[in-house]
C-alpha positions as CSV (number, residue, x, y, z in Angstrom):
1,X,14.7,-40.1,21.2
2,X,13.2,-36.8,20.0
3,X,15.4,-33.7,19.7
4,X,12.8,-31.5,21.5
5,X,10.5,-32.8,24.1
6,X,6.9,-31.6,23.6
7,X,5.9,-29.7,26.7
8,X,2.3,-30.5,27.5
9,X,1.9,-28.7,30.8
10,X,2.6,-25.0,31.2
11,X,4.1,-23.2,34.1
12,X,1.6,-21.4,36.3
13,X,1.0,-17.9,35.0
14,X,2.1,-18.5,31.4
15,X,-0.5,-17.3,29.0
16,X,-0.7,-17.9,25.2
17,X,-2.9,-16.8,22.4
18,X,-4.0,-19.7,20.2
19,X,-4.2,-18.7,16.5
20,X,-6.2,-21.8,15.6
21,X,-9.0,-21.3,18.2
22,X,-8.6,-17.5,18.4
23,X,-8.6,-17.6,22.2
24,X,-6.4,-17.1,25.3
25,X,-5.1,-20.2,27.0
26,X,-3.2,-20.8,30.2
27,X,-0.4,-23.1,29.5
28,X,0.6,-24.5,26.1
29,X,-2.5,-26.4,25.2
30,X,-2.0,-26.1,21.4
31,X,1.1,-26.9,19.3
32,X,3.7,-24.1,19.1
33,X,3.0,-23.4,15.5
34,X,-0.5,-22.3,16.4
35,X,0.2,-20.1,19.4
36,X,1.8,-16.8,20.4
37,X,3.4,-16.3,23.7
38,X,4.1,-16.9,26.5
39,X,2.8,-13.7,28.0
40,X,3.0,-12.7,31.7
41,X,-0.7,-12.0,32.0
42,X,-4.0,-12.9,30.5
43,X,-4.5,-9.3,29.5
44,X,-1.2,-9.3,27.5
45,X,-2.3,-12.5,25.7
46,X,-5.7,-11.0,25.0
47,X,-3.9,-8.2,23.1
48,X,-1.5,-10.5,21.2
49,X,-2.9,-9.8,17.8
50,X,-3.2,-6.1,18.4
51,X,0.5,-6.1,19.6
52,X,1.6,-8.0,16.5
53,X,-0.2,-5.5,14.3
54,X,1.4,-2.5,16.1
55,X,4.9,-4.1,15.8
56,X,4.4,-4.9,12.2
57,X,3.4,-1.3,11.4
58,X,6.5,-0.1,13.3
59,X,8.8,-2.5,11.4
60,X,7.3,-1.6,8.1
61,X,8.1,2.1,8.6
62,X,11.5,1.5,10.1
63,X,14.2,2.5,7.5
64,X,16.7,0.1,9.1
65,X,14.6,-2.9,8.0
66,X,14.4,-2.0,4.3
67,X,17.0,-2.7,1.6
68,X,18.4,0.2,-0.4
69,X,16.2,1.1,-3.4
70,X,17.3,-0.7,-6.6
71,X,20.0,1.1,-8.5
72,X,21.4,2.7,-5.3
73,X,24.5,1.4,-3.5
74,X,24.1,0.1,0.1
75,X,25.1,2.7,2.7
């Protein structure tokens, strides 16, 4: 018996962005490794890559996510 059951049918109103096909899908049509989501709306899923870029930029400039420079003790 598998540890995790593959869900092939999504809940109504769940939207995903497929990284493989580069398109928005309602329900999890593609494997989890190839999708982002779920999102509450089609519009949110459409912006998935833009949202990811914005969050990555925020995290890259957030000092809490960087190690202390080499040679300096941790705070």
